[in-house]
C-alpha positions as CSV (number, residue, x, y, z in Angstrom):
1,M,36.9,-29.5,65.8
2,S,38.2,-27.6,62.7
3,S,37.3,-23.9,62.6
4,E,36.1,-24.5,59.0
5,R,33.0,-26.4,60.1
6,P,29.9,-25.5,62.2
7,Q,30.8,-25.6,65.8
8,S,28.0,-27.6,67.3
9,A,25.2,-30.1,66.5
10,E,22.7,-27.4,67.3
11,S,24.2,-25.1,64.6
12,L,24.2,-27.9,62.1
13,Q,20.5,-28.6,62.8
14,A,19.7,-24.9,62.6
15,A,21.4,-24.7,59.2
16,T,19.4,-27.6,57.8
17,D,16.1,-26.3,59.2
18,R,16.1,-23.0,57.5
19,P,13.1,-22.3,55.3
20,P,13.6,-24.1,52.0
21,R,11.4,-22.1,49.5
22,W,10.8,-18.5,50.3
23,Y,14.1,-17.9,52.0
24,H,16.2,-15.6,49.8
25,P,20.0,-16.0,50.1
26,L,20.5,-12.3,50.7
27,A,18.7,-12.7,54.0
28,Q,21.9,-14.4,55.3
29,R,24.8,-12.4,56.6
30,N,27.3,-14.9,55.2
31,Y,25.9,-14.6,51.7
32,R,25.9,-10.8,51.8
33,L,29.6,-11.0,52.6
34,F,30.0,-13.5,49.8
35,V,28.3,-11.1,47.4
36,A,30.8,-8.4,48.4
37,I,33.6,-10.9,47.9
38,Q,32.3,-11.6,44.4
39,L,31.9,-8.0,43.5
40,A,35.3,-6.9,44.7
41,G,37.1,-10.0,43.4
42,S,35.5,-9.8,40.0
43,T,36.2,-6.0,39.7
44,G,39.9,-6.5,40.6
45,I,40.6,-9.5,38.4
46,W,39.0,-7.9,35.3
47,M,41.0,-4.7,36.0
48,Q,44.1,-6.8,36.1
49,R,43.2,-8.8,32.9
50,L,42.6,-5.6,31.0
51,A,45.9,-4.2,32.2
52,Q,47.8,-7.4,31.2
53,D,46.2,-7.5,27.8
54,W,46.9,-3.9,27.1
55,L,50.4,-4.1,28.4
56,I,51.2,-7.1,26.1
57,L,49.7,-5.2,23.2
58,Q,51.9,-2.1,24.0
59,L,55.0,-4.2,24.4
60,T,54.6,-6.3,21.2
61,G,52.1,-4.5,19.0
62,S,50.7,-8.0,18.2
63,P,47.1,-9.2,18.7
64,A,48.5,-12.8,18.5
65,A,50.7,-12.0,21.5
66,V,47.6,-10.9,23.4
67,G,46.1,-14.3,22.4
68,V,49.1,-16.0,24.0
69,A,48.6,-14.1,27.2
70,V,44.9,-15.2,27.3
71,A,45.9,-18.8,26.6
72,L,48.5,-18.8,29.4
73,Q,45.9,-17.6,31.9
74,F,43.5,-20.4,31.1
75,L,45.4,-23.4,29.7
76,P,46.8,-24.4,33.1
77,M,43.2,-25.2,34.1
78,L,43.2,-28.1,31.7
79,V,46.1,-29.6,33.6
80,V,45.3,-28.5,37.2
81,G,41.5,-28.7,36.9
82,P,41.0,-32.4,37.8
83,L,43.4,-32.2,40.7
84,S,41.8,-29.0,42.0
85,G,38.4,-30.7,42.1
86,I,39.8,-33.2,44.6
87,L,41.2,-30.4,46.8
88,V,37.8,-28.7,46.7
89,D,35.9,-31.8,47.7
90,L,38.3,-32.9,50.4
91,Y,39.4,-29.6,52.1
92,P,37.7,-26.6,53.6
93,K,36.7,-24.2,50.8
94,R,37.0,-21.1,52.9
95,R,40.7,-21.9,53.7
96,I,41.3,-22.6,50.0
97,L,39.8,-19.2,49.0
98,L,42.1,-17.4,51.6
99,V,45.2,-19.0,50.1
100,C,44.2,-18.3,46.5
101,Q,43.4,-14.6,47.3
102,A,46.8,-14.2,49.0
103,I,48.6,-15.6,45.9
104,T,46.6,-13.3,43.6
105,A,47.5,-10.3,45.7
106,L,51.2,-11.1,45.5
107,L,51.0,-11.6,41.7
108,A,49.3,-8.3,41.2
109,M,51.8,-6.4,43.4
110,A,54.7,-8.1,41.5
111,L,53.4,-6.8,38.2
112,A,52.8,-3.3,39.7
113,V,56.4,-3.1,40.9
114,L,57.9,-4.4,37.7
115,D,55.8,-2.2,35.5
116,A,56.3,1.0,37.6
117,S,60.1,0.4,37.7
118,G,60.4,-0.1,34.0
119,G,61.6,-3.6,34.4
120,I,58.6,-5.3,32.9
121,T,59.0,-7.7,30.0
122,V,56.7,-9.8,28.0
123,W,58.0,-13.0,29.6
124,A,57.4,-11.6,33.1
125,V,53.7,-10.9,32.2
126,Y,53.4,-14.3,30.6
127,A,54.8,-15.9,33.8
128,C,52.3,-14.1,35.9
129,C,49.5,-15.2,33.5
130,V,50.5,-18.8,34.1
131,A,50.6,-18.4,37.9
132,L,47.2,-16.7,37.9
133,G,45.8,-19.4,35.7
134,I,46.9,-22.1,38.2
135,T,45.5,-20.2,41.1
136,S,42.2,-19.6,39.3
137,A,41.9,-23.3,38.5
138,V,41.6,-23.9,42.3
139,D,39.8,-20.7,43.2
140,G,37.0,-21.1,40.7
141,P,35.6,-24.5,41.7
142,A,36.1,-23.7,45.4
143,R,34.2,-20.5,45.1
144,Q,31.3,-22.1,43.3
145,V,31.0,-25.1,45.6
146,F,31.4,-22.8,48.7
147,V,28.1,-21.2,47.7
148,N,26.4,-24.5,48.7
149,E,27.7,-24.2,52.2
150,V,26.8,-20.5,52.4
151,V,23.2,-20.7,51.3
152,G,22.2,-24.4,51.1
153,D,20.8,-26.3,48.1
154,A,17.3,-24.8,48.5
155,A,18.5,-21.3,47.7
156,L,21.2,-22.4,45.3
157,R,19.4,-21.4,42.0
158,P,18.8,-17.7,42.9
159,A,22.3,-17.6,44.5
160,I,24.0,-18.8,41.3
161,G,22.1,-16.3,39.2
162,L,22.9,-13.5,41.6
163,N,26.5,-14.5,41.7
164,N,26.8,-14.3,38.0
165,A,25.1,-10.9,37.9
166,I,27.4,-9.6,40.6
167,G,30.4,-11.1,38.8
168,Q,29.3,-9.3,35.6
169,L,28.8,-6.0,37.5
170,G,32.5,-6.5,38.5
171,A,33.3,-7.2,34.9
172,M,31.7,-4.0,34.0
173,L,33.4,-1.9,36.7
174,G,36.8,-3.5,36.4
175,P,37.5,-2.6,32.7
176,A,36.0,0.9,33.3
177,V,38.2,1.6,36.3
178,G,41.1,-0.2,34.8
179,G,40.8,1.7,31.5
180,L,40.6,5.0,33.4
181,L,43.7,4.2,35.5
182,I,45.7,3.1,32.5
183,A,44.8,6.2,30.5
184,K,45.5,8.6,33.4
185,I,48.3,7.0,35.3
186,G,49.4,3.7,33.6
187,S,49.0,0.0,33.8
188,A,51.0,-0.3,37.0
189,A,48.2,1.6,38.8
190,A,45.7,-1.0,37.7
191,F,47.9,-3.8,39.0
192,A,48.4,-2.0,42.3
193,A,44.7,-1.4,42.6
194,N,43.9,-5.1,42.2
195,A,46.5,-5.9,44.9
196,L,44.6,-3.7,47.3
197,V,41.3,-5.2,46.3
198,C,42.7,-8.7,47.0
199,L,43.6,-7.6,50.5
200,A,40.1,-6.4,51.0
201,V,38.7,-9.7,49.8
202,L,40.9,-11.5,52.2
203,G,39.3,-9.6,55.1
204,L,35.8,-10.3,53.8
205,I,36.5,-14.1,53.6
206,A,37.9,-14.1,57.1
207,A,34.7,-12.4,58.3
208,I,32.5,-15.2,57.2
209,R,31.1,-17.0,60.2
210,T,31.9,-20.7,59.9
211,S,29.3,-21.6,62.6
212,Q,26.5,-20.4,60.2
213,L,27.7,-22.5,57.2
214,Y,25.5,-25.3,55.9
215,P,26.9,-28.8,56.4
216,S,28.6,-30.1,53.3
217,A,28.0,-33.6,52.0
218,P,30.7,-36.2,52.9
219,P,33.2,-36.3,50.1
220,L,33.8,-39.3,47.9
221,R,37.0,-41.0,49.1
222,G,39.0,-44.1,48.2
223,R,40.9,-45.1,45.1
224,G,40.4,-43.4,41.7
225,Q,39.9,-39.9,43.1
226,I,41.0,-38.1,39.9
227,L,38.8,-40.3,37.6
228,A,35.7,-40.1,39.8
229,G,34.5,-36.9,38.2
230,F,35.1,-38.3,34.7
231,R,33.2,-41.5,35.5
232,Y,30.3,-39.5,36.9
233,V,29.9,-37.3,33.8
234,R,30.5,-40.1,31.3
235,H,27.4,-41.9,32.5
236,R,25.3,-38.8,32.1
237,P,25.4,-37.9,28.3
238,A,23.1,-34.9,28.6
239,L,25.2,-33.3,31.3
240,L,28.4,-34.1,29.3
241,L,26.9,-32.4,26.2
242,V,26.0,-29.2,28.1
243,M,29.6,-29.1,29.4
244,L,31.0,-29.7,25.9
245,L,28.9,-26.9,24.5
246,A,30.3,-24.6,27.1
247,G,33.8,-25.6,26.0
248,L,33.1,-25.0,22.4
249,L,31.5,-21.6,23.0
250,G,34.6,-20.8,25.1
251,A,36.8,-21.6,22.2
252,F,34.8,-20.0,19.4
253,G,33.0,-17.1,21.2
254,M,34.7,-15.9,24.4
255,N,37.7,-14.2,22.8
256,G,36.9,-10.6,24.0
257,P,40.3,-9.6,25.2
258,V,41.9,-10.3,21.8
259,V,39.0,-9.1,19.6
260,L,38.2,-5.9,21.6
261,A,41.8,-4.9,21.9
262,A,42.2,-5.3,18.1
263,F,39.0,-3.4,17.3
264,A,40.1,-0.5,19.6
265,E,43.6,-0.4,18.2
266,N,43.2,-1.2,14.5
267,V,39.5,-0.6,13.5
268,W,38.2,2.3,15.5
269,H,41.5,3.8,16.7
270,S,40.2,4.6,20.1
271,G,43.1,3.4,22.2
272,A,43.0,2.3,25.9
273,A,39.8,4.4,26.6
274,G,38.0,2.6,23.7
275,F,39.2,-0.8,24.9
276,G,37.8,-0.1,28.4
277,T,34.6,1.3,26.9
278,F,34.0,-1.9,24.8
279,N,34.6,-4.1,27.8
280,T,32.3,-2.0,29.9
281,F,29.4,-2.1,27.5
282,S,29.9,-5.8,26.9
283,A,29.8,-6.4,30.7
284,L,26.7,-4.2,30.9
285,G,24.9,-6.5,28.6
286,A,26.3,-9.5,30.5
287,L,24.9,-8.1,33.7
288,A,21.5,-7.8,32.1
289,G,21.8,-11.4,30.8
290,A,22.8,-12.7,34.2
291,L,19.8,-10.9,35.9
292,L,17.5,-12.2,33.2
293,A,18.8,-15.8,33.8
294,A,18.3,-15.4,37.5
295,R,14.7,-14.5,37.1
296,L,14.0,-17.4,34.8
297,R,13.2,-20.6,36.7
298,T,15.1,-22.6,34.1
299,L,15.8,-22.4,30.4
300,G,16.0,-26.1,29.9
301,R,18.4,-27.7,27.5
302,K,16.6,-26.3,24.5
303,G,16.9,-22.8,25.9
304,I,20.6,-23.4,26.6
305,V,21.2,-24.4,23.0
306,A,19.2,-21.5,21.7
307,S,21.0,-19.0,23.8
308,A,24.3,-20.5,22.6
309,G,23.3,-20.1,18.9
310,L,22.2,-16.5,19.5
311,F,25.5,-15.8,21.2
312,G,27.3,-16.8,18.0
313,L,24.9,-14.9,15.8
314,T,25.2,-11.6,17.8
315,Q,29.0,-11.9,17.5
316,L,28.8,-12.3,13.8
317,V,26.5,-9.3,13.4
318,A,28.7,-7.2,15.6
319,A,31.7,-7.9,13.3
320,L,29.8,-6.3,10.4
321,M,28.7,-3.1,12.1
322,P,29.7,0.0,10.0
323,T,30.2,2.4,12.9
324,Q,31.7,2.3,16.4
325,E,28.3,3.3,18.0
326,L,26.5,0.3,16.3
327,F,29.4,-2.0,17.2
328,V,29.1,-0.9,20.9
329,A,25.3,-1.5,20.8
330,M,25.8,-5.0,19.5
331,L,28.4,-5.7,22.2
332,V,25.5,-5.2,24.7
333,L,23.5,-7.9,23.0
334,V,26.6,-10.2,22.8
335,G,26.9,-9.7,26.6
336,V,23.3,-10.6,27.2
337,M,23.4,-13.8,25.3
338,T,26.8,-14.8,26.7
339,L,25.6,-14.7,30.3
340,L,22.1,-16.1,29.6
341,F,23.9,-19.1,28.2
342,L,26.7,-19.3,30.9
343,T,24.4,-18.8,33.8
344,S,21.9,-21.5,32.6
345,A,24.7,-23.9,31.8
346,A,26.4,-23.4,35.1
347,T,23.2,-23.8,37.0
348,T,22.4,-27.1,35.2
349,V,25.8,-28.5,35.8
350,Q,25.9,-27.6,39.5
351,L,22.4,-28.8,40.3
352,E,22.7,-32.1,38.3
353,A,26.1,-32.9,39.9
354,G,25.9,-35.1,43.1
355,A,27.0,-33.1,46.2
356,E,29.7,-35.7,47.0
357,V,31.4,-35.1,43.6
358,R,30.3,-31.5,42.9
359,G,33.8,-30.1,43.2
360,R,35.2,-32.6,40.8
361,V,32.4,-32.1,38.2
362,L,32.9,-28.3,38.4
363,A,36.7,-28.8,38.1
364,L,35.9,-30.5,34.8
365,Y,33.4,-28.0,33.7
366,L,35.5,-24.9,34.4
367,P,38.6,-26.2,32.5
368,L,36.4,-27.1,29.6
369,L,34.9,-23.6,29.5
370,L,38.1,-21.6,30.3
371,G,40.5,-24.0,28.5
372,G,38.3,-23.5,25.5
373,H,38.6,-19.8,26.1
374,A,42.4,-20.1,26.1
375,L,42.4,-22.0,22.8
376,G,39.9,-19.5,21.5
377,G,42.3,-16.6,22.3
378,L,45.0,-18.3,20.2
379,L,42.5,-18.9,17.4
380,A,41.1,-15.4,17.5
381,G,44.7,-13.9,17.5
382,W,45.7,-16.0,14.5
383,L,42.5,-15.3,12.5
384,T,42.8,-11.5,13.3
385,E,46.4,-11.3,12.1
386,E,45.9,-13.5,9.0
387,F,42.5,-12.3,7.8
388,G,41.7,-9.1,9.6
389,V,39.8,-8.2,12.8
390,R,36.3,-8.3,11.2
391,A,36.8,-11.6,9.4
392,G,38.2,-13.2,12.6
393,L,35.0,-12.3,14.5
394,V,32.8,-13.5,11.7
395,V,34.5,-16.9,11.6
396,T,34.4,-17.4,15.4
397,G,30.7,-16.3,15.5
398,A,29.8,-18.8,12.8
399,L,31.7,-21.6,14.5
400,G,29.7,-20.8,17.7
401,M,26.4,-21.2,15.8
402,L,27.6,-24.4,14.3
403,S,28.6,-25.8,17.7
404,A,25.1,-25.0,19.1
405,A,23.4,-26.7,16.2
406,V,25.5,-29.9,16.5
407,I,25.2,-30.2,20.3
408,G,21.4,-29.5,20.0
409,L,21.1,-32.3,17.5
410,L,23.0,-34.7,19.8
411,L,20.9,-33.7,22.8
412,W,17.7,-34.4,20.8
413,L,19.0,-37.8,19.7
414,N,20.0,-38.7,23.3
415,A,16.5,-37.7,24.5
416,R,14.9,-39.9,21.8
417,R,17.1,-42.8,22.8
418,R,16.2,-42.5,26.4
419,A,12.5,-42.2,25.6
420,A,12.7,-45.4,23.6
421,I,14.2,-47.4,26.5
């Protein structure tokens, strides 16, 4: 029997007999390890992303070049995403996570060595962005579906909320630590630190007890594997619209690396320390938003649309702030609305997707979200260079509000149509 599955019928039965309502996921050893994996992995990857974005800006002096780096990290998900969903549904998730972390560690160490030796080039950073994007396209769905095996469906809702909160804590710590390392030592130190973090994550994944995992649903097999996720989502218009809204918000709102770097360099003139500070306060708000979403039983689709509209509005208002202090305060609100929307949307998608195709549905959702993020990086970079930093953020915030309004209308029409049947 594979080491990636529970070792006996008794352990399978014990897994399915765990208390379904009051049982909190943190009571499980495997989930506590998974929380540590999330915190360490999120901290490291955000530290690396900040270092990559700052290094590109220093090498080129161009916000548009930073937008290209962001796009290269996320555009591969549009191509690899549907294939990665098949891998996640068919193969052991724990083994997939081990391979992805090993590749991420190698990429971080390669950038650290090149940067420290003075041999770094824009094209080398871009190549690592592409490789990291491909790896993330597999790691993301595997990590989210693996939660089902760690805690079971009964504890999935609080686990998803807590995962997002822990991820945002890492997104808060990563830029803070990365900004400090860049300011005191250099960007090579941030890359090296992430490589060490990845090695620690590998050890944590290996420590998860496979005998205590919940049994996974039999995967959907047969012909048409790639199209199975598309067909499933196509026949569920409300689910498709929520996923589409996430993609639109990714394109028009989640452009932080480009916008915050440009604000730090060109508006407030606060350098790498300011860039790290902006990311930290944004992540602090995101942590609050994720914790709020975890406490709410559900926002419902109306709440998801409302949080998306407020996300766009807070970005627009942040762009108009006259002082750096007020700008930072608005970043906290932007972070709250971002994660309130993302956590609620992710929970809806994961719980409404059938267990047999959950990996494939998430492999469509994440490319929509992060592929939109990639396109948004290019859009934000172009708007920033052509019209200025503030104008670029105003436009993307307004487009986010418009997207929420249009998707909200379509969801309402779909609900009326279903009620009339």
